[in-house]
ZALUMZA-508567 format. One record per residue: x, y, z of N, C-alpha, C in turn; residue number from 1; chain. Coordinates in Angstrom, 3 decimals, m for minus. Layout:
N
+----------+----------+----------+----------+----------+----------+----------+----------+----------+-----+-------+
:      n_x :      n_y :      n_z :     ca_x :     ca_y :     ca_z :      c_x :      c_y :      c_z :  nr : kette :
+----------+----------+----------+----------+----------+----------+----------+----------+----------+-----+-------+
:        X :        Y :        Z :        X :        Y :        Z :        X :        Y :        Z : NUM :     A :
...
+----------+----------+----------+----------+----------+----------+----------+----------+----------+-----+-------+
END
This chain:
202
+----------+----------+----------+----------+----------+----------+----------+----------+----------+-----+-------+
:      n_x :      n_y :      n_z :     ca_x :     ca_y :     ca_z :      c_x :      c_y :      c_z :  nr : kette :
+----------+----------+----------+----------+----------+----------+----------+----------+----------+-----+-------+
:  m25.144 :   m1.689 :  127.432 :  m24.028 :   m2.114 :  126.218 :  m24.554 :   m2.464 :  125.133 :   1 :     A :
:  m24.076 :   m1.207 :  123.964 :  m24.353 :   m0.974 :  122.706 :  m24.549 :   m3.002 :  122.109 :   2 :     A :
:  m25.255 :   m2.882 :  121.591 :  m25.688 :   m4.063 :  120.478 :  m24.540 :   m4.693 :  119.437 :   3 :     A :
:  m23.954 :   m6.251 :  119.740 :  m22.946 :   m5.623 :  118.932 :  m21.560 :   m6.055 :  119.678 :   4 :     A :
:  m21.766 :   m4.586 :  120.603 :  m20.668 :   m5.120 :  121.410 :  m19.802 :   m6.374 :  122.208 :   5 :     A :
:  m19.044 :   m5.745 :  123.227 :  m17.669 :   m6.783 :  123.160 :  m18.954 :   m6.939 :  125.160 :   6 :     A :
:  m18.669 :   m8.185 :  125.742 :  m19.186 :   m8.478 :  127.593 :  m17.586 :   m7.889 :  128.016 :   7 :     A :
:  m18.268 :   m7.259 :  129.353 :  m17.187 :   m7.114 :  130.447 :  m15.967 :   m8.681 :  130.735 :   8 :     A :
:  m16.736 :   m9.555 :  130.627 :  m15.909 :  m10.441 :  130.961 :  m14.579 :  m10.603 :  129.032 :   9 :     A :
:  m15.205 :  m10.385 :  128.658 :  m13.826 :  m10.823 :  127.443 :  m13.788 :   m9.434 :  126.792 :  10 :     A :
:  m13.461 :   m7.971 :  127.977 :  m13.076 :   m6.790 :  127.351 :  m11.897 :   m6.440 :  127.979 :  11 :     A :
:  m10.599 :   m5.744 :  127.795 :   m9.524 :   m5.989 :  128.627 :   m8.959 :   m4.315 :  127.944 :  12 :     A :
:   m8.808 :   m3.396 :  129.110 :   m8.069 :   m2.470 :  128.882 :   m7.303 :   m2.671 :  129.727 :  13 :     A :
:   m6.280 :   m1.253 :  129.745 :   m4.897 :   m0.930 :  130.747 :   m4.502 :    0.105 :  129.886 :  14 :     A :
:   m4.882 :    0.800 :  131.448 :   m4.773 :    2.402 :  132.017 :   m2.844 :    1.838 :  131.415 :  15 :     A :
:   m2.187 :    1.910 :  131.350 :   m0.358 :    2.148 :  130.788 :   m0.284 :    1.668 :  129.564 :  16 :     A :
:   m0.987 :    1.079 :  129.165 :   m1.654 :    0.776 :  127.328 :   m2.014 :    1.646 :  126.483 :  17 :     A :
:   m3.050 :    2.643 :  127.212 :   m3.288 :    3.733 :  127.253 :   m2.549 :    4.627 :  126.822 :  18 :     A :
:   m2.940 :    6.126 :  125.638 :   m1.949 :    7.182 :  126.064 :   m2.754 :    8.202 :  125.713 :  19 :     A :
:   m2.247 :    9.713 :  126.624 :   m2.874 :   11.114 :  125.523 :   m2.016 :   11.504 :  124.866 :  20 :     A :
:   m2.398 :   12.200 :  123.584 :   m2.126 :   13.164 :  122.705 :   m1.295 :   13.453 :  123.249 :  21 :     A :
:    0.465 :   13.117 :  123.139 :    1.464 :   14.465 :  123.771 :    0.612 :   15.958 :  123.195 :  22 :     A :
:    0.951 :   17.524 :  124.072 :    0.476 :   18.422 :  124.495 :    1.192 :   19.020 :  123.736 :  23 :     A :
:    3.010 :   18.870 :  123.019 :    3.581 :   19.695 :  122.338 :    4.053 :   19.288 :  121.695 :  24 :     A :
:    3.318 :   17.890 :  120.947 :    3.268 :   17.380 :  118.791 :    1.533 :   17.913 :  118.187 :  25 :     A :
:    2.199 :   19.567 :  118.229 :    0.575 :   20.043 :  117.755 :    1.063 :   20.296 :  115.942 :  26 :     A :
:    0.051 :   20.360 :  115.402 :    0.064 :   19.960 :  113.654 :    0.894 :   21.481 :  113.146 :  27 :     A :
:    0.861 :   22.307 :  114.238 :    2.511 :   23.453 :  113.789 :    3.308 :   22.925 :  114.317 :  28 :     A :
:    3.396 :   22.319 :  114.954 :    5.344 :   21.931 :  115.260 :    5.257 :   20.635 :  115.194 :  29 :     A :
:    4.858 :   19.424 :  114.874 :    5.638 :   18.243 :  115.111 :    5.902 :   18.499 :  114.049 :  30 :     A :
:    7.732 :   17.356 :  113.660 :    8.136 :   17.016 :  112.810 :    7.649 :   15.964 :  112.399 :  31 :     A :
:    6.648 :   14.946 :  112.964 :    6.189 :   13.780 :  111.439 :    5.750 :   13.870 :  110.332 :  32 :     A :
:    5.111 :   15.434 :  110.454 :    4.479 :   15.747 :  109.658 :    4.727 :   17.115 :  108.414 :  33 :     A :
:    5.067 :   16.956 :  106.554 :    5.108 :   17.294 :  106.108 :    4.198 :   18.454 :  106.380 :  34 :     A :
:    5.627 :   19.598 :  104.918 :    5.102 :   20.681 :  105.128 :    3.257 :   20.381 :  104.035 :  35 :     A :
:    2.952 :   19.735 :  103.450 :    1.618 :   19.760 :  103.377 :    0.509 :   19.022 :  103.406 :  36 :     A :
:    0.970 :   17.809 :  104.521 :    0.394 :   17.238 :  105.798 :   m0.108 :   18.455 :  106.179 :  37 :     A :
:    0.847 :   19.430 :  106.199 :    0.459 :   21.165 :  107.859 :   m0.576 :   21.409 :  107.834 :  38 :     A :
:   m0.565 :   22.112 :  105.760 :   m1.043 :   22.589 :  105.360 :   m2.612 :   21.906 :  105.638 :  39 :     A :
:   m3.248 :   20.516 :  104.365 :   m4.279 :   19.716 :  104.623 :   m5.043 :   19.844 :  105.941 :  40 :     A :
:   m4.151 :   18.592 :  106.534 :   m4.812 :   18.835 :  108.435 :   m4.495 :   20.148 :  108.585 :  41 :     A :
:   m4.799 :   20.986 :  109.037 :   m4.469 :   22.920 :  109.591 :   m5.909 :   22.495 :  108.500 :  42 :     A :
:   m6.378 :   22.778 :  107.471 :   m7.999 :   23.078 :  106.777 :   m8.856 :   22.504 :  107.156 :  43 :     A :
:   m8.425 :   21.047 :  107.413 :   m9.444 :   19.999 :  107.886 :   m9.825 :   20.438 :  109.015 :  44 :     A :
:   m8.883 :   20.398 :  110.091 :  m10.326 :   20.599 :  111.176 :  m10.435 :   21.914 :  111.892 :  45 :     A :
:  m10.180 :   23.212 :  110.896 :  m10.611 :   24.412 :  110.638 :  m12.204 :   24.261 :  110.301 :  46 :     A :
:  m12.163 :   23.426 :  109.381 :  m13.763 :   23.035 :  109.022 :  m14.443 :   22.484 :  110.605 :  47 :     A :
:  m13.899 :   21.321 :  110.792 :  m14.261 :   20.857 :  111.685 :  m14.615 :   21.633 :  113.062 :  48 :     A :
:  m14.321 :   22.229 :  113.747 :  m14.406 :   23.648 :  114.505 :  m15.659 :   24.334 :  114.254 :  49 :     A :
:  m15.508 :   24.696 :  113.208 :  m16.284 :   25.688 :  113.210 :  m17.596 :   24.967 :  112.935 :  50 :     A :
:  m17.779 :   24.142 :  112.512 :  m18.563 :   23.136 :  112.473 :  m19.500 :   23.499 :  113.846 :  51 :     A :
:  m19.096 :   23.774 :  114.273 :  m20.013 :   23.975 :  115.909 :  m19.624 :   25.939 :  116.550 :  52 :     A :
:  m19.864 :   26.276 :  115.657 :  m19.540 :   28.099 :  116.287 :  m19.680 :   28.576 :  117.447 :  53 :     A :
:  m20.626 :   27.249 :  117.610 :  m21.234 :   28.262 :  119.439 :  m20.138 :   27.774 :  120.204 :  54 :     A :
:  m19.704 :   27.057 :  120.024 :  m18.848 :   27.449 :  120.920 :  m17.831 :   27.927 :  121.102 :  55 :     A :
:  m18.001 :   28.622 :  119.902 :  m16.586 :   29.271 :  120.073 :  m16.576 :   31.239 :  119.961 :  56 :     A :
:  m15.786 :   31.621 :  121.092 :  m16.103 :   33.364 :  121.222 :  m15.814 :   33.840 :  120.627 :  57 :     A :
:  m14.454 :   33.535 :  119.330 :  m15.195 :   34.057 :  117.900 :  m14.725 :   33.325 :  117.159 :  58 :     A :
:  m14.817 :   33.824 :  115.348 :  m15.196 :   32.489 :  114.858 :  m14.357 :   33.398 :  113.418 :  59 :     A :
:  m13.350 :   34.340 :  113.457 :  m12.862 :   34.443 :  112.378 :  m11.517 :   34.014 :  112.004 :  60 :     A :
:  m10.808 :   33.755 :  111.309 :  m10.115 :   33.207 :  110.654 :   m9.215 :   32.843 :  111.059 :  61 :     A :
:   m8.754 :   33.442 :  111.918 :   m6.862 :   33.981 :  112.467 :   m7.650 :   33.033 :  113.452 :  62 :     A :
:   m8.343 :   33.429 :  114.251 :   m8.631 :   32.363 :  115.735 :   m8.770 :   31.542 :  115.147 :  63 :     A :
:   m9.517 :   30.248 :  113.573 :   m9.723 :   29.483 :  113.711 :   m8.438 :   28.766 :  113.362 :  64 :     A :
:   m7.479 :   28.776 :  112.989 :   m6.537 :   28.728 :  112.037 :   m5.465 :   28.259 :  114.020 :  65 :     A :
:   m5.725 :   29.469 :  114.713 :   m4.904 :   29.126 :  115.634 :   m4.886 :   27.717 :  116.553 :  66 :     A :
:   m7.189 :   27.779 :  116.544 :   m6.687 :   26.029 :  116.491 :   m6.381 :   25.530 :  116.205 :  67 :     A :
:   m6.485 :   25.337 :  115.284 :   m6.868 :   24.346 :  114.439 :   m5.078 :   24.038 :  114.391 :  68 :     A :
:   m4.463 :   24.448 :  114.754 :   m2.828 :   24.282 :  114.866 :   m2.110 :   23.746 :  115.767 :  69 :     A :
:   m3.721 :   24.335 :  116.849 :   m2.918 :   24.232 :  117.851 :   m3.388 :   22.424 :  118.925 :  70 :     A :
:   m3.633 :   21.795 :  117.380 :   m4.476 :   20.274 :  117.665 :   m3.201 :   19.511 :  117.937 :  71 :     A :
:   m3.425 :   18.376 :  118.972 :   m2.465 :   17.215 :  119.506 :   m2.928 :   16.795 :  118.348 :  72 :     A :
:   m1.219 :   15.591 :  117.245 :   m1.055 :   15.033 :  116.035 :   m0.530 :   13.713 :  116.553 :  73 :     A :
:   m0.984 :   12.950 :  115.873 :    0.291 :   11.507 :  115.626 :    0.488 :   11.122 :  114.437 :  74 :     A :
:    0.088 :   10.138 :  114.321 :    0.250 :    8.541 :  112.987 :    0.032 :    7.771 :  114.037 :  75 :     A :
:   m0.891 :    6.590 :  113.383 :   m0.925 :    5.222 :  113.016 :   m1.033 :    4.985 :  112.353 :  76 :     A :
:   m0.602 :    4.200 :  112.012 :   m0.799 :    2.851 :  110.832 :   m2.437 :    1.986 :  111.104 :  77 :     A :
:   m3.762 :    2.415 :  111.205 :   m5.217 :    2.052 :  111.391 :   m5.286 :    0.470 :  110.684 :  78 :     A :
:   m5.461 :    0.972 :  109.423 :   m5.313 :    0.184 :  108.725 :   m4.976 :   m1.196 :  107.935 :  79 :     A :
:   m2.881 :   m1.332 :  108.648 :   m1.798 :   m1.336 :  108.037 :   m1.389 :   m2.090 :  106.972 :  80 :     A :
:   m1.741 :   m0.527 :  106.385 :   m1.511 :   m0.700 :  104.360 :   m0.220 :   m0.503 :  104.335 :  81 :     A :
:    0.168 :    0.316 :  105.626 :    1.637 :    1.402 :  104.597 :    1.948 :    2.659 :  105.258 :  82 :     A :
:    0.758 :    2.827 :  105.196 :   m0.015 :    4.093 :  104.858 :   m0.879 :    4.988 :  106.143 :  83 :     A :
:    0.407 :    5.649 :  107.432 :   m0.776 :    5.559 :  108.386 :   m1.343 :    6.818 :  108.629 :  84 :     A :
:   m2.808 :    6.421 :  109.186 :   m3.325 :    7.448 :  109.200 :   m3.242 :    8.537 :  110.397 :  85 :     A :
:   m3.951 :   10.097 :  110.617 :   m3.739 :   10.991 :  111.357 :   m4.616 :   10.933 :  112.356 :  86 :     A :
:   m4.620 :   11.045 :  114.159 :   m5.354 :   11.149 :  114.707 :   m5.187 :   12.626 :  115.737 :  87 :     A :
:   m5.961 :   12.989 :  115.773 :   m5.769 :   14.069 :  116.875 :   m7.086 :   14.535 :  117.646 :  88 :     A :
:   m6.719 :   15.069 :  118.440 :   m7.247 :   16.012 :  119.908 :   m6.605 :   16.958 :  120.014 :  89 :     A :
:   m8.189 :   17.439 :  120.934 :   m8.428 :   19.533 :  120.467 :   m6.740 :   19.583 :  122.352 :  90 :     A :
:   m6.538 :   20.546 :  121.873 :   m5.658 :   21.624 :  122.624 :   m6.783 :   22.910 :  124.311 :  91 :     A :
:   m8.223 :   22.720 :  123.440 :   m7.937 :   24.522 :  123.887 :   m9.867 :   24.013 :  123.515 :  92 :     A :
:  m10.575 :   24.957 :  124.391 :  m11.618 :   24.815 :  125.267 :  m11.985 :   25.044 :  123.954 :  93 :     A :
:  m12.080 :   26.219 :  123.336 :  m13.133 :   26.637 :  121.503 :  m13.181 :   25.347 :  120.859 :  94 :     A :
:  m11.553 :   24.896 :  121.102 :  m11.996 :   23.272 :  119.789 :  m12.662 :   22.335 :  120.264 :  95 :     A :
:  m12.814 :   22.331 :  121.419 :  m13.432 :   21.098 :  121.907 :  m12.643 :   20.371 :  123.317 :  96 :     A :
:  m12.588 :   20.872 :  123.857 :  m12.231 :   20.498 :  125.465 :  m12.603 :   20.572 :  126.508 :  97 :     A :
:  m13.522 :   19.797 :  127.593 :  m14.100 :   20.357 :  128.694 :  m13.038 :   21.134 :  129.996 :  98 :     A :
:  m13.529 :   20.709 :  130.689 :  m13.092 :   21.944 :  131.776 :  m12.855 :   20.047 :  132.905 :  99 :     A :
:  m13.406 :   19.141 :  132.398 :  m12.659 :   17.630 :  133.141 :  m10.743 :   17.054 :  132.452 : 100 :     A :
:  m10.740 :   17.927 :  131.650 :   m9.462 :   17.716 :  130.621 :   m9.783 :   16.747 :  129.199 : 101 :     A :
:  m10.931 :   16.246 :  129.291 :  m11.517 :   15.583 :  128.154 :  m12.039 :   15.928 :  125.751 : 102 :     A :
:  m11.132 :   15.991 :  125.577 :  m11.242 :   16.749 :  123.892 :  m11.501 :   16.020 :  123.024 : 103 :     A :
:  m11.671 :   16.407 :  122.095 :  m12.276 :   16.339 :  121.140 :  m11.215 :   14.654 :  119.850 : 104 :     A :
:  m11.759 :   14.730 :  119.895 :  m11.025 :   13.224 :  118.967 :  m11.373 :   13.122 :  118.219 : 105 :     A :
:  m10.137 :   13.306 :  116.885 :  m11.068 :   12.870 :  115.361 :   m9.311 :   11.848 :  114.536 : 106 :     A :
:  m10.274 :   11.160 :  114.219 :   m9.635 :   10.075 :  112.497 :   m9.347 :   10.113 :  111.614 : 107 :     A :
:   m7.938 :   10.913 :  110.445 :   m8.127 :   11.098 :  109.686 :   m7.869 :   10.209 :  108.886 : 108 :     A :
:   m8.183 :   10.391 :  107.751 :   m7.663 :    9.272 :  106.183 :   m7.158 :    9.906 :  104.976 : 109 :     A :
:   m5.797 :   10.160 :  105.212 :   m5.320 :   10.716 :  103.973 :   m4.992 :   10.484 :  102.576 : 110 :     A :
:   m5.928 :   10.558 :  101.758 :   m6.636 :   10.764 :  100.613 :   m5.995 :   11.007 :   99.449 : 111 :     A :
:   m6.886 :   10.526 :   97.723 :   m6.110 :   11.453 :   96.990 :   m6.837 :   12.667 :   97.163 : 112 :     A :
:   m8.234 :   12.764 :   97.566 :   m9.239 :   13.876 :   97.531 :   m9.077 :   15.008 :   98.568 : 113 :     A :
:   m7.934 :   14.112 :   99.060 :   m7.989 :   15.211 :  100.673 :   m8.200 :   14.642 :  101.575 : 114 :     A :
:   m8.380 :   14.958 :  103.225 :   m8.522 :   14.199 :  104.628 :  m10.056 :   14.060 :  104.393 : 115 :     A :
:   m9.821 :   13.076 :  104.930 :  m11.363 :   11.217 :  104.588 :  m11.375 :   11.381 :  105.730 : 116 :     A :
:  m12.867 :   12.061 :  107.390 :  m13.287 :   12.138 :  108.281 :  m13.662 :   10.397 :  108.953 : 117 :     A :
:  m12.869 :    9.145 :  109.476 :  m12.658 :    8.411 :  110.006 :  m13.403 :    8.217 :  111.529 : 118 :     A :
:  m13.418 :    9.603 :  112.593 :  m13.740 :   10.114 :  114.271 :  m14.365 :   10.816 :  114.115 : 119 :     A :
:  m15.522 :   11.353 :  114.528 :  m15.859 :   12.335 :  115.282 :  m16.303 :   12.408 :  116.627 : 120 :     A :
:  m15.688 :   12.223 :  118.067 :  m16.454 :   11.964 :  119.279 :  m16.697 :   12.755 :  119.247 : 121 :     A :
:  m17.796 :   14.334 :  118.956 :  m18.487 :   14.736 :  119.087 :  m20.145 :   14.794 :  118.474 : 122 :     A :
:  m21.058 :   15.219 :  119.545 :  m22.132 :   14.359 :  118.937 :  m22.969 :   15.839 :  118.298 : 123 :     A :
:  m23.536 :   15.859 :  118.426 :  m24.879 :   16.770 :  117.480 :  m24.578 :   18.199 :  118.027 : 124 :     A :
:  m24.332 :   18.271 :  119.356 :  m23.896 :   19.839 :  120.210 :  m22.912 :   19.657 :  119.833 : 125 :     A :
:  m22.063 :   18.925 :  119.572 :  m20.233 :   19.487 :  118.829 :  m19.637 :   19.431 :  120.852 : 126 :     A :
:  m20.420 :   18.023 :  120.921 :  m20.326 :   18.200 :  122.735 :  m19.340 :   16.602 :  122.480 : 127 :     A :
:  m18.202 :   16.628 :  123.243 :  m17.763 :   14.251 :  123.300 :  m16.496 :   14.367 :  123.557 : 128 :     A :
:  m15.727 :   14.039 :  123.891 :  m14.417 :   13.759 :  123.750 :  m14.184 :   12.510 :  124.584 : 129 :     A :
:  m12.304 :   12.806 :  124.983 :  m11.569 :   11.191 :  125.759 :  m10.627 :   12.164 :  126.806 : 130 :     A :
:  m10.393 :   11.767 :  127.364 :   m8.693 :   12.006 :  127.268 :   m7.597 :   10.858 :  127.077 : 131 :     A :
:   m7.729 :   10.154 :  126.723 :   m6.744 :    9.209 :  126.532 :   m7.130 :    8.513 :  125.194 : 132 :     A :
:   m6.727 :    6.730 :  124.244 :   m6.474 :    6.053 :  123.789 :   m5.678 :    5.517 :  123.457 : 133 :     A :
:   m6.759 :    4.548 :  123.076 :   m6.176 :    2.246 :  122.822 :   m6.535 :    2.060 :  121.688 : 134 :     A :
:   m4.887 :    1.876 :  120.681 :   m5.492 :    1.862 :  119.180 :   m4.810 :   m0.220 :  119.766 : 135 :     A :
:   m6.296 :   m1.068 :  119.594 :   m6.351 :   m2.418 :  119.854 :   m5.597 :   m3.108 :  118.415 : 136 :     A :
:   m4.861 :   m4.468 :  118.733 :   m4.697 :   m5.070 :  117.462 :   m6.034 :   m5.650 :  116.674 : 137 :     A :
:   m6.884 :   m5.554 :  117.187 :   m8.629 :   m6.447 :  116.573 :   m8.542 :   m5.548 :  116.231 : 138 :     A :
:   m9.063 :   m5.772 :  114.370 :   m9.669 :   m5.761 :  113.078 :  m11.054 :   m5.592 :  112.719 : 139 :     A :
:  m11.607 :   m4.443 :  111.891 :  m12.489 :   m5.013 :  111.797 :  m12.926 :   m4.243 :  110.815 : 140 :     A :
:  m12.777 :   m4.855 :  109.360 :  m13.357 :   m4.498 :  108.254 :  m12.016 :   m3.432 :  107.585 : 141 :     A :
:  m10.363 :   m3.808 :  108.579 :   m9.369 :   m3.808 :  107.636 :   m8.964 :   m2.510 :  108.439 : 142 :     A :
:   m9.989 :   m2.222 :  110.236 :   m9.815 :   m0.472 :  110.759 :   m9.231 :   m1.443 :  112.339 : 143 :     A :
:   m7.777 :   m1.309 :  112.485 :   m7.529 :   m1.399 :  114.222 :   m8.835 :   m1.006 :  115.251 : 144 :     A :
:   m9.457 :   m2.034 :  115.483 :  m10.266 :   m1.325 :  117.152 :   m9.262 :   m0.447 :  117.698 : 145 :     A :
:  m10.553 :    1.034 :  118.356 :   m9.994 :    2.299 :  118.754 :  m10.744 :    2.672 :  120.563 : 146 :     A :
:   m9.442 :    2.777 :  121.416 :  m10.808 :    2.851 :  122.894 :  m10.384 :    3.509 :  123.462 : 147 :     A :
:  m11.927 :    5.014 :  123.597 :  m11.290 :    6.327 :  123.886 :  m11.658 :    6.529 :  125.616 : 148 :     A :
:  m10.741 :    6.254 :  126.493 :  m11.175 :    6.504 :  128.388 :  m11.158 :    8.356 :  128.326 : 149 :     A :
:  m11.981 :    8.507 :  128.888 :  m12.810 :    9.965 :  129.419 :  m12.802 :    9.971 :  130.663 : 150 :     A :
:  m12.270 :   10.989 :  130.745 :  m12.782 :   10.974 :  132.733 :  m13.404 :   11.218 :  133.397 : 151 :     A :
:  m13.887 :   10.416 :  133.732 :  m15.503 :   10.960 :  134.591 :  m14.992 :   11.941 :  136.146 : 152 :     A :
:  m14.053 :   11.053 :  137.391 :  m13.967 :   10.914 :  138.041 :  m12.194 :   10.466 :  138.529 : 153 :     A :
:  m12.229 :   11.001 :  140.050 :  m10.231 :   10.328 :  140.717 :  m10.225 :    9.152 :  140.471 : 154 :     A :
:  m11.623 :    8.246 :  140.096 :  m11.540 :    7.132 :  140.559 :  m12.579 :    6.007 :  139.336 : 155 :     A :
:  m13.057 :    7.314 :  138.092 :  m13.657 :    6.114 :  137.399 :  m13.065 :    7.010 :  135.807 : 156 :     A :
:  m13.209 :    6.669 :  135.158 :  m13.180 :    6.189 :  133.946 :  m14.680 :    5.908 :  132.899 : 157 :     A :
:  m14.631 :    5.879 :  131.609 :  m15.602 :    5.397 :  130.525 :  m14.716 :    5.479 :  129.919 : 158 :     A :
:  m15.154 :    3.924 :  128.928 :  m14.612 :    4.080 :  127.919 :  m14.787 :    3.227 :  127.220 : 159 :     A :
:  m15.228 :    3.542 :  125.810 :  m15.850 :    3.855 :  124.818 :  m14.764 :    2.858 :  123.891 : 160 :     A :
:  m15.924 :    2.622 :  122.686 :  m14.828 :    1.030 :  121.894 :  m15.676 :    1.559 :  120.725 : 161 :     A :
:  m14.638 :    2.162 :  119.563 :  m14.650 :    2.543 :  118.255 :  m14.629 :    1.270 :  116.749 : 162 :     A :
:  m14.902 :    1.442 :  116.312 :  m14.803 :    0.119 :  115.547 :  m14.915 :    0.603 :  114.145 : 163 :     A :
:  m14.481 :   m0.066 :  113.442 :  m14.436 :    0.768 :  111.752 :  m15.544 :    0.011 :  111.810 : 164 :     A :
:  m16.870 :    0.399 :  110.752 :  m18.422 :    0.209 :  109.581 :  m17.447 :   m0.252 :  108.252 : 165 :     A :
:  m17.025 :   m0.434 :  107.556 :  m16.238 :    1.022 :  106.665 :  m16.285 :    1.276 :  105.844 : 166 :     A :
:  m17.381 :    2.607 :  107.203 :  m16.641 :    4.261 :  106.347 :  m16.264 :    4.680 :  107.162 : 167 :     A :
:  m17.235 :    4.719 :  108.441 :  m16.524 :    5.928 :  109.774 :  m16.225 :    4.429 :  111.169 : 168 :     A :
:  m15.855 :    4.790 :  111.608 :  m16.032 :    4.720 :  113.083 :  m17.093 :    4.969 :  114.088 : 169 :     A :
:  m17.034 :    3.759 :  114.761 :  m19.719 :    3.896 :  115.423 :  m18.420 :    3.093 :  116.946 : 170 :     A :
:  m19.600 :    3.131 :  117.948 :  m19.630 :    3.288 :  119.233 :  m20.020 :    2.321 :  118.770 : 171 :     A :
:  m19.250 :    0.935 :  119.564 :  m20.006 :   m0.795 :  119.943 :  m19.860 :   m0.224 :  121.032 : 172 :     A :
:  m19.358 :    0.275 :  122.225 :  m19.659 :   m1.048 :  123.927 :  m19.329 :    0.168 :  124.034 : 173 :     A :
:  m19.593 :    0.445 :  125.501 :  m19.217 :    1.775 :  126.895 :  m18.731 :    0.335 :  128.277 : 174 :     A :
:  m17.793 :    0.945 :  128.774 :  m17.830 :    0.458 :  129.588 :  m17.520 :    1.634 :  131.117 : 175 :     A :
:  m17.421 :    1.010 :  132.295 :  m17.035 :    1.254 :  133.046 :  m15.057 :    1.127 :  133.868 : 176 :     A :
:  m14.681 :    2.019 :  134.361 :  m12.990 :    1.593 :  134.522 :  m13.177 :    2.172 :  136.394 : 177 :     A :
:  m13.271 :    1.506 :  137.690 :  m13.799 :    1.808 :  138.456 :  m12.248 :    1.447 :  139.665 : 178 :     A :
:  m11.853 :    2.679 :  139.843 :  m10.524 :    2.634 :  141.145 :  m10.813 :    2.475 :  142.024 : 179 :     A :
:  m12.176 :    1.786 :  142.437 :  m12.281 :    1.665 :  144.002 :  m13.682 :    0.635 :  144.389 : 180 :     A :
:  m13.022 :    0.138 :  145.502 :  m14.537 :   m0.648 :  145.756 :  m14.352 :   m0.391 :  147.385 : 181 :     A :
:  m16.236 :   m1.131 :  147.644 :  m16.474 :   m0.940 :  149.170 :  m16.364 :   m2.300 :  148.953 : 182 :     A :
:  m16.296 :   m2.622 :  150.955 :  m17.246 :   m3.868 :  151.610 :  m16.671 :   m3.187 :  152.980 : 183 :     A :
:  m17.563 :   m2.192 :  152.943 :  m17.861 :   m1.735 :  154.284 :  m16.785 :   m0.373 :  154.549 : 184 :     A :
:  m15.690 :    0.068 :  153.619 :  m14.870 :    0.610 :  154.160 :  m14.592 :    1.077 :  152.461 : 185 :     A :
:  m13.738 :    1.989 :  152.094 :  m13.210 :    2.301 :  150.702 :  m12.157 :    1.916 :  151.056 : 186 :     A :
:  m11.665 :    0.969 :  149.379 :  m10.332 :    0.839 :  149.094 :  m10.125 :    1.556 :  147.348 : 187 :     A :
:   m8.729 :    1.444 :  147.646 :   m8.075 :    2.055 :  146.158 :   m7.805 :    0.642 :  144.938 : 188 :     A :
:   m7.742 :    0.918 :  144.239 :   m7.918 :   m0.676 :  143.358 :   m6.280 :   m0.476 :  142.999 : 189 :     A :
:   m5.313 :   m1.506 :  142.994 :   m4.006 :   m1.186 :  142.097 :   m4.740 :   m1.540 :  139.992 : 190 :     A :
:   m5.557 :   m2.236 :  140.118 :   m6.425 :   m2.865 :  138.967 :   m7.583 :   m2.600 :  138.600 : 191 :     A :
:   m8.435 :   m1.240 :  137.941 :   m9.862 :   m1.479 :  137.742 :  m10.558 :   m2.248 :  137.789 : 192 :     A :
:  m11.642 :   m1.512 :  138.391 :  m13.049 :   m3.317 :  137.899 :  m13.853 :   m2.663 :  136.663 : 193 :     A :
:  m13.674 :   m3.922 :  135.841 :  m14.067 :   m3.138 :  134.330 :  m16.188 :   m4.088 :  134.311 : 194 :     A :
:  m16.967 :   m3.100 :  133.698 :  m17.879 :   m3.715 :  133.740 :  m18.763 :   m2.865 :  132.866 : 195 :     A :
:  m20.371 :   m2.797 :  132.277 :  m21.006 :   m2.175 :  131.014 :  m21.201 :   m1.314 :  131.575 : 196 :     A :
:  m21.579 :   m0.252 :  130.836 :  m22.240 :    1.024 :  131.551 :  m23.522 :    0.936 :  131.588 : 197 :     A :
:  m23.949 :    1.600 :  132.164 :  m25.716 :    1.746 :  132.967 :  m26.620 :    1.587 :  131.738 : 198 :     A :
:  m27.250 :    0.689 :  131.192 :  m28.215 :    0.810 :  129.688 :  m28.637 :    2.514 :  130.150 : 199 :     A :
:  m29.102 :    2.900 :  128.905 :  m29.657 :    4.078 :  128.378 :  m30.751 :    3.916 :  128.755 : 200 :     A :
:  m31.784 :    5.653 :  130.033 :  m33.189 :    5.132 :  129.354 :  m34.020 :    5.434 :  128.428 : 201 :     A :
:  m35.073 :    4.188 :  128.246 :  m35.671 :    3.940 :  126.668 :  m36.416 :    4.835 :  126.587 : 202 :     A :
+----------+----------+----------+----------+----------+----------+----------+----------+----------+-----+-------+
END
């Protein structure tokens, strides 16, 4: 577990309270976006996608714009100031989706200077994403915690707790949700067992 994170005893997660961003609710066609927001988000996501050109078959402007416009989007007021932030999830392999359905997540805050990046789930190689998101009630440094659930297998998901540190969301804990148990026979569970991720090798 990441230092400063929660213990499995105090960590609660529910599949029914998590969700995927709607595949058809994209920057291109979301009715919740103004024309200004659509333009600004498109430009910001083009920059985020093109940061990892190694994942792209084509880096021409037209293709980058298409990938950006196809990104899923929803609004959520994460800091309770009455002005929503923007949660985005890639919709395409070239934009950050893997074969298991995990896709890059971004959180953007609209400021007078443009869109500020608060969360990017990709690592330095441009890899990293999730399938589902939960916005928690708990707040730190003024922003609500986020839990991202990544599809690992038919019976397991990795749960990553993201917490705002005053500048960005950072991973503070990792758990495994497992829907199978073994007592000499394999059983499917209605509610998963949740336990901390194995410690990374030092």
